[in-house]
MARGU-641043 format. One record per residue (C-alpha): x, z, y; residue in one letter. Coordinates in steps of 0.05 Angstrom, whole numbers, plus 32768, in hexadecimal, padded with zeros to 4 digits. Layout:
N
XZYA ...
***
This chain:
1094
80A9880D87FAX 80BA885687F2X 80B7884E87A6X 80E5881287A9X 811D883687CEX 8115887387A3X 812488468768X 8161882B878CX 817D88708793X 81718883874BX 817C88448722X 81A688128748X 81ED88028733X 821F87E58764X 825187B38749X 828787AC877FX 82C2877F876DX 830B878E8778X 831187438774X 834D871D878DX 832C86D98785X 82E586C98797X 82C6868D87B9X 82A386658782X 826986968783X 827486DE8795X 824C86F18758X 8263871C871FX 821E87308706X 81F886FA86E0X 81B086F986C9X 819B86F58680X 814F86EC867DX 812486FC8640X 810886C28616X 80D386C585E1X 80F2869385B1X 8136867585A3X 814B863785C8X 815285F685A3X 819185CA85A9X 8164858D85A3X 813B85A185DFX 814D85AD8628X 816385F38636X 812C861E8656X 81288609869FX 811D865086B9X 8161866986A1X 8193867386DAX 81CB864086D8X 8213865886E1X 8246862086EBX 828F861D86D6X 82BA85EA86F8X 82CE8604873DX 8314860E8757X 830D86598750X 82FD86558706X 8334862786EDX 837C863086DCX 839C85EC86D7X 83DC85DE86B3X 83DE859486AAX 83AA857886D9X 835F857D86DEX 833C853D86F4X 82FB855E870BX 82B9857186EDX 82B3853286BFX 82F6854786A0X 82DA858B868EX 82A485B886ABX 826B85E28690X 822685FF869FX 82158641867DX 81D186628674X 81C286A58654X 818486C18633X 817286F88603X 813D870585CEX 812A874585AAX 8161873B8577X 819087068594X 81BB86F385CEX 81BB86A885E0X 81EE86808609X 81DF86388619X 8219860A862CX 821785C6864EX 825F85AC864BX 827C8570866EX 82BA85588649X 82DB8514864AX 8306851F860CX 82F9854885CDX 8332856C85AAX 831485A68583X 834085E4857EX 836085F4853BX 837C86378552X 837786708521X 838786A88552X 838486B8859CX 83CF86B685A9X 83DA866B85A8X 8399864A85BCX 839885FF85BFX 836485C785C0X 831D85CE85D9X 8300861385D0X 82D0864685EEX 82E4868F85EBX 82B086C685F4X 82C9870B8608X 829387418605X 829C8789861BX 826087B48606X 823F87DF863CX 81F787F98636X 81E987C28603X 821987C985C8X 822187BE857DX 823788078576X 8257883F859DX 829B881D859FX 82A587FE85E3X 82E187D385D2X 82DD878985E3X 82CF875885ABX 82DE870D85ADX 82BF86CF8590X 82E6868D858EX 82BD864E858BX 82DB860A857CX 82A585D48584X 82AD858F8566X 827785658589X 828985268562X 827985478520X 82438574853BX 826785B0851DX 828585EF853AX 82BA861F8520X 82AF86688533X 82E086A1852AX 82D186EA8537X 8304871B8552X 82DC875C854FX 8312878E8561X 82FC87D4854DX 82B287C08549X 829A87B08502X 828C87658500X 824B877184DAX 822F87998514X 824187648547X 821987308523X 822686EB8508X 822886B5853EX 820186758533X 821A863A855BX 81FE85F4855FX 821D85BB8585X 820585758599X 822A853D85BBX 8209852185FAX 822084EE862DX 825F85078650X 826685458625X 823D857285F8X 820985A985F4X 821485E985CEX 81E6862385BDX 8206866685AAX 81DA869C858BX 81F486E18579X 81C7870E8550X 81BE8753856EX 8191876C8536X 81C387A1851FX 81D987B78564X 81CB88008570X 81B987EE85B8X 819D87A885BCX 8193878085FDX 815787988624X 813D879D866BX 817187C38695X 81A987BF8662X 81E98798866BX 8229877C864FX 826C876B866DX 827F87258659X 82B086EC8667X 82B086A5864DX 82F2867E864DX 82F386338642X 8330860D862AX 833385C28631X 836685928616X 836D85488624X 83A6854385F2X 83A3855B85AAX 83C2859F859FX 83C785B385E9X 839D85DB8619X 83A685B9865CX 837885E48686X 83528624867DX 8312863786A0X 82E9867686A3X 82A2868986B5X 82BC86C186E1X 82FA86B6870EX 833386E7870BX 831287208730X 834587558720X 838787618743X 83A887208732X 838F872686EBX 838186EF86BAX 833F86D386A3X 834386FF8665X 8342873D8690X 830A872686BFX 82C8873986A1X 8285872B86C2X 8243874F86BBX 820887368692X 81C7875886A5X 818B87548676X 814887478699X 810187388682X 80CC871186AAX 80E9871D86F0X 8130871D870AX 8156871A874BX 819E871D8762X 81B8871387A8X 8201870987B8X 822886F087F5X 823A86A787FBX 827C86B9881CX 82A686F88821X 82A886F6886DX 827586E288A1X 828186D688EBX 824F86D58925X 8222870B8909X 81FF86E288D3X 820186E88888X 81F486B48852X 81D886D08811X 81D086AC87CFX 819486BD87A4X 818A86B68759X 814386CB8746X 810886BA8719X 80BF86CD8710X 80A286C186CAX 806A86F386D4X 802186DF86E1X 802186F6872AX 804586DE8768X 807B870C8783X 80A1871287C5X 80EC870B87C8X 8116873587F8X 815287618804X 8165879E882CX 81A287BB884FX 81AE88068845X 81E288338865X 820D88658840X 81D58899883FX 81A688648821X 817E88608860X 815F881B886AX 818087F888A5X 815F87B4889DX 812B8797886FX 8122874D885FX 80E187528839X 80C3870D8840X 80FC86E0882BX 80D386B687FBX 809586BA87D0X 80A186A88787X 8065868D8762X 805F86978717X 8094866C86F6X 80BF86648735X 810A8669872DX 814286688761X 818A865D874DX 81BD86658785X 818F865787C0X 81AF866C8802X 818B86968836X 81AB86A0887BX 819686DE88A2X 81A986FF88E3X 81CA874388D9X 81B3878188FEX 81E187AA8929X 820D87CD88F6X 824188028907X 828987E98902X 82B4880088C8X 8279881F88A2X 82628807885EX 821C87ED8850X 81FB87D78810X 81CF879A8805X 8199879F87CFX 816B876787B9X 8125876E879CX 80EE8744877FX 80AA87668786X 80B887AE8774X 80F4879E8747X 813787B18765X 817387888750X 81A587B38729X 81DD87908750X 81EF87968799X 8227878787C9X 824887AB8804X 824F8797884DX 827F87B08882X 8282879D88CCX 82CA879388E1X 82E387CB890DX 82FF879B8942X 82D7875B893BX 828F87738943X 8273872E8930X 8299872B88EFX 827A874988B0X 829D8749886DX 828F875E8825X 82C7878D8812X 82BC878587C8X 82CE873B87CDX 8307873D87FEX 834E873387E6X 8373877487EBX 83BD877D87EAX 83D9879887A8X 83FE87D887B8X 843D87DE878EX 847288138794X 84B187F787B5X 84F4881987C0X 84FE883C8802X 853788138820X 855988248862X 856787D9886BX 851C87CF8878X 8519880588AEX 8557880288D9X 855687CB890EX 85A087BA8908X 859987B288BCX 8559878A88C3X 857B875988F2X 85B8875688C5X 858B8745888AX 856D870C88B1X 85B286F388C6X 85C986F6887EX 858B86CF8867X 8596869B889EX 85E186978895X 85F186B288DAX 85D386A8891FX 85AB86D6894DX 856686F48941X 853A86DB8979X 84F786F4895FX 84E087168920X 84A187318901X 84A5876088C6X 84E0876B8897X 84F7874B8857X 84E0877A8820X 84B6874E87F1X 84748769880CX 8443875E8845X 843687A9884BX 844B87B08894X 8415877F88AAX 83CE879D88ACX 8395877C8887X 8371876888C7X 8332873C88C8X 8331870188F7X 830286C78902X 8310868988DAX 833B865488FBX 837E864E891DX 83A3868E892FX 83DE868B8960X 841A86B98966X 844B86B289A0X 849386BC898BX 84A986E889C4X 84F1870189C4X 84FA8740899AX 84CE875F8965X 8485874B895DX 844E877E895AX 843C87828910X 83F18787891FX 83F38740893BX 840D872288FBX 83DE870B88C3X 83EF8728887FX 83DF86EA8856X 83D6869F8854X 83988696882AX 838D865E87F8X 8350863687E7X 8336866587B1X 833E86A487DCX 830086C287FBX 832386C4883FX 8339867B883DX 833786608883X 834A86A088A7X 838A869988D1X 838F864F88BFX 83B9863188D6X 83E7866988ECX 840A8650892AX 844B866B8946X 84558657898EX 849F865389A2X 84AE865889EDX 84E386268A04X 850B865D8A26X 8512868689E6X 855C868389D3X 8569864D8A07X 85A886728A1EX 85C5867189D8X 85E8863789B5X 85BF86108982X 85B9862E893DX 85CB85FA8909X 85E485FF88C2X 862F860388C0X 863385EE8877X 866785B68872X 865585A6882AX 863F855F881AX 864E855A87D0X 8636851887B6X 86118536877BX 85E9856887A3X 85A1854F87A2X 858B855E87E9X 854E854F8812X 856C851F8845X 8533852B8876X 853E85758874X 8588856E887DX 8580853F88B8X 854E856F88D7X 857D85AA88CDX 85B8858588ECX 85908577892BX 857185BC892FX 857A85F48961X 8553862B893FX 8541864288F9X 84FE866088E8X 84FD868D88ABX 84BA86998889X 84B986CE8853X 847F86C88823X 846886ED87E5X 843986D687AEX 842686E78767X 842686B5872FX 83E18695872EX 83F3866486F8X 83F4861986F6X 83E085F68736X 83C286338757X 8400864E8778X 8403864887C4X 8419860887E6X 84358615882BX 843A85E08861X 845F85EA88A3X 845385B788DAX 846685B38923X 843885AA895FX 8437855F8954X 841F8569890CX 8462855388F1X 8470857188ADX 84AE859D88AFX 84AA85BF886BX 847B85BE8830X 848785EC87F4X 846085FF87B6X 846E864887A5X 8473864B8759X 848A868E873DX 84B0869186FDX 84AA86C886C9X 8488870A86DBX 848E874F86BDX 8445875D86CDX 8408873886E8X 840C87518731X 845787488738X 8469872E877DX 849986F38784X 84BA86E587C7X 84CF86A587EAX 84F08698882CX 84E28654884BX 851786398879X 84FB860D88B0X 852E85ED88DEX 851185E08924X 852685AF8959X 852185BC89A4X 84E2859189A4X 84BE85C08973X 849785EF89A1X 84698609896CX 8462860A8921X 8422860D88F8X 8424862E88B4X 83EC86248881X 83DE862F8837X 83C185EC8826X 83B385F387DCX 836885EC87D6X 836B86098790X 83A1863A87A0X 83A9868487ACX 83C586AA87E7X 840D86B387FEX 841986F58821X 844786F6885EX 848587208853X 84A787128895X 84B686DC88C8X 84F386D388F4X 850D86A08926X 855986988927X 8583867C895FX 85CD866D8967X 8605869B897BX 861886DC895AX 865286EC892CX 865786CA88E8X 863D86F488AFX 867387208893X 867E8762886FX 868087A0889BX 86C587B688B3X 86BD87FB8895X 86B287E1884EX 86E187C2881AX 86E687778826X 86FE873A8800X 870086F78823X 871B86B38811X 87328679883CX 873C8630882FX 870E85F48828X 86C285F0882CX 86B9861387E9X 86E4864F87FDX 86BB8658883DX 867A86538816X 8694868287E1X 869F86B58818X 865786AC882FX 864086B687E7X 866986F587E1X 865187128824X 860886FF8816X 8605871A87D0X 862B875A87DFX 85FE8768881CX 85BF876187F2X 85DE878887B8X 85EF87C387E5X 85B187C38810X 857987AA87E2X 858E87B08799X 85AD87F587A3X 8577882887B6X 8587886887DDX 85778891879EX 85AD886C8777X 857F883F874FX 859187F68749X 855887C48750X 8563878B871EX 854C87568752X 8541874F879CX 84FB876087B6X 84CF8729879AX 850287148767X 84FA8707871CX 84FB8751870AX 84D38788872CX 84DA87C286FCX 851A87EA86EFX 854887CD86BAX 857F87FA869EX 85B287C3868BX 85AE87A486D1X 85B287EA86F1X 85F287FB86CBX 861187B686D7X 860D87B98723X 861988048729X 865987FC8700X 867287C4872DX 865F87E38770X 86818823875BX 86C287FB8757X 86BB87E587A0X 86B0882587C7X 868D886887CBX 864D886F87F3X 860E889A87EFX 85E4886C87C3X 861D88638791X 862A88AE8793X 85E188BB8782X 85E38885874CX 861E88A8872CX 85FE88EC8734X 85BF88D48711X 85E188A686DFX 85CB88CF86A3X 858388CB86BAX 8582887F86C0X 85658876867AX 8527889C8690X 851A886C86CAX 85088832869CX 84BF881F8695X 84A788318650X 849487E88642X 84DB87D18653X 850688058631X 854C87EA8623X 857387F885E4X 85AD87D085FFX 85EE87F585EBX 861287D78627X 85F088088657X 861188468638X 865688258638X 864F880D8680X 863B88558692X 8680886D867BX 86A4883686A2X 867A884586E0X 868E888F86DFX 86D6887986D6X 86D3884A8712X 86B3887F873EX 86E488B38727X 871D88858739X 87008876877EX 86F888C18789X 874288CF877EX 873988E88737X 870A891F874CX 8705894C870EX 86BF89658724X 86A4891F8715X 86BF892286CEX 86A5896986C3X 8660895386DBX 865B891586AEX 868889268674X 865389398642X 861689118656X 863788CF8668X 867E88CB864DX 867D88F2860BX 863588E185F8X 863E8898860CX 867D888F85E3X 866088B785AAX 862C887F85A3X 8665884D85A2X 86878876856BX 8647887A8542X 863C88308548X 8684881E8534X 868C885084FBX 8649883F84DCX 865787F484DEX 867587D484A1X 86A287A984CDX 86BA87E484F7X 869F87C48537X 866C87D1856EX 862887B38561X 85E487B28581X 85AD8788859DX 85A1876F85E4X 85BD8734860CX 8605874085F6X 85F5875685AFX 85D187388574X 85878729856DX 857F87488528X 857B87918518X 85A9878B84DCX 85E487AD84FEX 8608876E8511X 8642876E8543X 865687458580X 8695873785A7X 867A874885EDX 8662878D85D6X 86A7879C85B9X 86CC878485F7X 86A287B48621X 86AB87EB85EEX 86F787E585F2X 86F487EE863DX 86C488298639X 86F0884B8605X 872F883F862FX 870E885F866BX 86F88898863FX 873E88A48626X 875A88A8866DX 872488D78684X 872A89028645X 8774890A8651X 876989238698X 873589588684X 875F89708649X 873389538612X 876D893C85E6X 8744893885A6X 8712890985C7X 874A88DF85E4X 876A88D9859FX 872888C9857EX 8717889285B0X 875D887585ACX 8752886E8561X 8710884B856EX 8734881A859CX 876588088565X 872C88018532X 870487D28560X 874287A8856FX 874F87A08525X 870587908518X 8706875A854EX 8744873B852EX 8726873B84E9X 86DC872D84F4X 86D5870E853AX 871186DE8538X 870E869E850FX 873986A384D0X 876E867084BBX 874C862E84ADX 8715863E84DEX 86CE865784D2X 8698862684BEX 8654862C84E0X 8617860F84BEX 85CD861C84C9X 859085F184BAX 8563861684EBX 854185F68527X 855B86158567X 8530861285A4X 854885F685E6X 8568862D860FX 85928634864EX 859085E9865BX 85A685D68614X 857A85A785ECX 855285BC85AFX 857E85B48572X 856D85AC8528X 85A485CE8502X 85EC85E18516X 862D85C984F5X 866E85DD8514X 86B485F88507X 86D08631852FX 871B86258531X 874E86588518X 8760868D854BX 872086838573X 86F186BB8586X 86AF86C18560X 867386DA8588X 865687068552X 864587128509X 8609872D84E5X 860D876784B5X 86178733847EX 8653871A84A5X 863286D884B6X 864386BA84F9X 860E86C6852FX 85F98683854BX 85BF86958578X 85AA86D68599X 855F86D685AAX 855F868985AEX 859D868885DAX 85D7866285BBX 8614869085BBX 8648867B8588X 8666864285AFX 8651865285F7X 866B867F862FX 864586B98611X 868686C285EAX 86A486DA862CX 866B87078643X 869587468638X 86D4872E865CX 86BF874386A3X 86BD878B868AX 8702878E8669X 872B879A86A8X 872787E786A8X 874E87E38667X 877C87A78670X 877E879E86BBX 877C875886D7X 87AF873C86A6X 87A5873C865BX 87D8873D8622X 87F986FD8609X 87D4870485C7X 8790870B85E8X 87A186D18615X 87B186A585D9X 876D86B685BAX 874A86AA85FCX 876D86678606X 8759864E85C2X 8711866485CEX 870F86428612X 872A860285F4X 86F6860685BDX 86BD860D85EFX 86D785D6861CX 86DC85A685E2X 869985B985C6X 8660858785C9X 863185BD85E3X 865685C18624X 8672857A8624X 863C855C864FX 864185358690X 8633857186BDX 86698599869BX 869E85638697X 8693854586DCX 868285838703X 86A785BB86DFX 866485DC86D0X 864E86008692X 861285DD8674X 85F08621866AX 85CD862186ADX 85D7866986C1X 8607868686F4X 861A86BC86C1X 8635868A868FX 865C866686C6X 867986A986DCX 868C86BD8695X 86AF867B868BX 86D4868186CDX 86EA86C786BAX 870586AE8678X 872B8676869BX 874A86A586CDX 876086D78698X 877B869C8671X 87A3868B86B1X 8784864686B3X 877E864B86FEX 87758600870AX 873785F986DFX 871C863D86F3X 87218627873BX 86F885E9872DX 86C38613870BX 86C186438746X 86B686098775X 867F85EF8748X 865F8634874AX 865F86308796X 864685E9879AX 860D85F38768X 85F886358787X 85ED861587CBX 85A4860087D6X 859785FB8821X 857585B78821X 855185B987DFX 850785C887D5X 84ED860287ACX 84E985F28762X 84C3860C8728X 84D686528710X 84EE86658756X 84E886AF875FX 850F86BE879EX 8531868E87CDX 855286BB8800X 859086958816X 85B686568805X 85F0868387F3X 85CB86B687C8X 85E286B18780X 85B0868F8753X 85A086AA870EX 859B866386F5X 85B18620870FX 857D85EA8718X 859F85AC86FCX 8588856686EEX 859D854586ADX 85D5852086D1X 85F1855F86F0X 85D185598735X 85C1859A8759X 8576859E8762X 857785DD878DX 855F86248784X 854A863D873FX 853A86868731X 854886CE8742X 857D86CE8778X 85AA870A8780X 8598872B873EX 85C08768872CX 85E5874C86EFX 85FC870B870FX 8611872C8750X 863B875E872AX 865E87248707X 866B8700874AX 868A87408767X 86B587498729X 86CD87018731X 86E2870C8779X 8709874B8765X 872B8725872DX 873F86ED875DX 875A871F8790X 878287418759X 878C87888774X 879487AB8731X 879B87F78731X 8785880586E9X 87CC881E86DBX 87D5885B8709X 882188558706X 8826880B871BX 87FB87E5874CX 87F7879D8735X 87E587648763X 87D18724873FX 87AA86F6876EX 878A86B78751X 876C86858783X 8756863D8776X 878986078785X 876385ED87C1X 875B863287E1X 878D864F8812X 8789869A880FX 876786DA87FAX 876387178828X 8751875E8812X 874487958845X 873587E0883FX 873A87DE87F3X 873E882287D3X 876F88298799X 87858864876EX 87CF886E8764X 880288A3874FX 882088B68792X 885788EA878EX 884189018749X 87F9890A8760X 87C388D78756X 87A388C88799X 8777889487B8X 878E886887F1X 8776882B8817X 879D87EA8813X 879C87A68837X 87B587668819X 87BA871D882CX 87D286E987FAX 87D886A18812X 87FA865F8808X 883586558838X 88708625883EX 8863860587FBX 8860864887D9X 883C868A87E2X 883E86C78810X 8824870D8805X 88198742883BX 880887878822X 87FC87C98846X 87E7880E882CX 87D6884F884FX 88028874881EX 8844886387FBX 8839883E87BAX 886B88548786X 886E8814875EX 885287CE876AX 885687908740X 8841874F8763X 8836870E873EX 883F86D1876BX 8827868B8759X 8814865F8739X 884E86308741X 885485EC8721X 886C85E786D9X 88B085CB86EFX 88BD86008724X 88E8862E86FBX 890986548734X 88EF866C8777X 890C868E87B4X 88EB86D187BFX 88EF86F88800X 88DA874187FCX 88D487618842X 8908872E885AX 893887368820X 894086F387FCX 895286E687B3X 894C86B0877EX 891F86C08743X 890A869E8702X 88C1868E86F7X 889A869E86B8X 886F866B8693X 882786828686X 87F7864F8669X 881B86138688X 8825863086CEX 885F865986E8X 885E869C870BX 889186CB8729X 888C87178723X 88A58741875DX 88AB878D8756X 88B087BF878FX 88B5880B8793X 889D883F87C4X 8882881287FAX 884788158829X 885387D08845X 886A87918821X 887487498834X 8887871887FDX 889386CE8805X 88A286A187CAX 88B3865687CEX 88CE86278799X 8918861D8796X 892585D387A6X 
***
């Protein structure tokens, strides 16, 4: 026995797993016995070879349904000879569709993929993985084999020989790989890392489900990254591994795979050693193996000795004097002395770096976050904070079975909250299941009931009637924040919430959309409305083939409390009117709260999405888009730091996601201009950023324009062109004009006259270029293309494009060959709202009203789009909704309508935006990434073909879309200080809305020949058949111009009262509606009433 444990200390290797998914068999080390001669496909495979099965829930990723083991499953056996490696396959398959794939990128049909990573057995010194793709055709008895050797010479790897034979219910296959030329051939004690991936199709040309020999052990990795271990043995072998990852009641179940092909009987056993390799317990006489005996997965249950809590022990197995080269670890839980677990197999939390946000630490902000998520109310009880992680809850072991939490008033102790709801393939499945929250009847009893105050009942909202009825009879709202990673197919968590009577309250499948990396967290917030009769809820992850959902936070909301609103010390815009106006206010408050507190980090970085949203890593275009907009609202520390570090923002991008989008540099110039204006034209700001942001940024614009044959701004990215042939686009040039105008103003202030003159010349050049190249010529511009365009943004796939862009209509873009750009990265742009993507950024140059010439171009373009078949679908015509199903395209179109002064149709589109954004009673849908509030702005709308709203879609409160929503609210309010000499007020509100109110808004104005900043307040409302404006400022405004309206087309004259002084004025016709312009000088208070003259 002394010799045996000496060998353990010298030779044994420990293979602990960092696995996130175990359960099928906690076994990553497989046995490959020695055979004296090759197997024969016509004969049964050698019975002594260990059998490894493929067909469990841990091993399969299903896309289109797996009907069980007869549909597809496999048994795999390994053996080696002196000059060959053999793999025997027994495949169950109910339909044969051999793969015809020529590469590994687009695999389809039935295939088997071997991935081999050399270790101590290797073709040569190169350790890179090589791959072998096998496409068996059992009907023909043939097999196609393709080698992907990587850096290893194919001749050294050896030529595979594969034979296949059809049998009842499937086929047998024998794979033999020659190892004759390997510099280190298989031998006793050597090993390989290997994975075998199986693709099965029940339909020609498709892979419907994928299986693997080894589950995804790595941190949320894929099968392709999850290699197992193949150990070469001779006449004796043994491997012990735990049947489960956690054992209660002081016992342990061990699975044994062993064989004895020697001529003598041997004893099977295993031992437990402490960290100093001292034997704590020996199990020597487990079983005697006679010559020829083989065990494959037999289970032995043993009583554990008294082990010290929280210390790690190692379990080694042995057969005779042979020590297994594989082992596993044991730890006794520090608190539950009867619970033992195997740390190498337990799911561990993935630790990712998250921004340090004050909103997740200050109690008042935590509660306000929950109120914002809920839509109001009072926080009765909460556990954790919304941050897209479970990090505040410790990874505590508990016995399997129900776990109860009592929702006592206040904040729960985090140590009492489980960190995860485990799924069927998790090693800890069954722990904390179900998770019960007990709700005392007296909790919140003194408060009024909390019920949704959403008056909307649009007929085309597809709502869950049961949910709605439940909500309308509720008195409390339970918020359950969850986080999961994309497990693929049907393996994402399914969460059920039931009450104490087992009545189902909510069931949701969490299905993340796109991810930037494999372990990216995606967050969800389930809203469970509770009635007074619901005294407890039971939460469970019921997907037997699913993975875990981590608990982000939980909160119970009661009635009472103030409605959610913007803080009194911050700039505020609010609308009043019908249901849509009230809901638009909730959207504005919700999205601005999350933008300021979650998207904007204290260090000035903008997160592209909320915690758990579509994007996790920093994205420069989104950073600049939101920083530019928030800098127009007010000054605060995060914005100040963002401006201070604006020249460093390029370095914050992940190297894999570097952006060459030219928009970022131009928005940087506009951002500095906004901040400079909000700071009272502080020259220090310009001195700080003059060279690195303003001059360098506009130098890039100059280089792009002067080097372009059309004299226009070009580039790639969302608003550019897909090709690298120096094409140009309208949105890039609209943004360039604004950036240059801001640069001219700032250059004039700092005495850089040459720069101002140069940039003024560029403005004229771009304006001319737009007129010549990006405006349809007389007779119109024909568009023809025979290409097949993929479905995108809700539009159908289209074979070829034929169209005519009418004279005087904007053109999205042109290639270097001056051909019209139709699609940009598979997104149709030439006749869609992408034409208007640059309009939200033109206001620093033009203000909130554009020239008559620009309005004529805009009007023709709007009419062209509205008449176009691409947008002329039922959801667009009936619901004033852009067929492109993104909030950005709707917001671009609304902006164009408002600048075109088509207030009536713009109002309908605003109301559609509100109606389609609302998703209180709709279940989670595919591609959901974050559902945080019914009023959080969706990246995309989830529409049925008939225009019905199907609920939440993807990536709520993302930086780009929120910036557009805030710009829209500013445009509607109409406080325009781009001209320092004249403050213009041009409100635009939908016809069914009553008023807009702006408080504590900071403007810049020339006051007594000195540009200063001052706060203003404004209310604009409908009154007495006309309109009334109330305006106040902390300082005297030298010159104001107010535009009142719109009046009807036949209301040519109106009575106007200015601070009580009445006069009769003519109205002006703009795009079919009439307006009256009212000037005023040197005032700090102004009341204007305008009513039609009867």
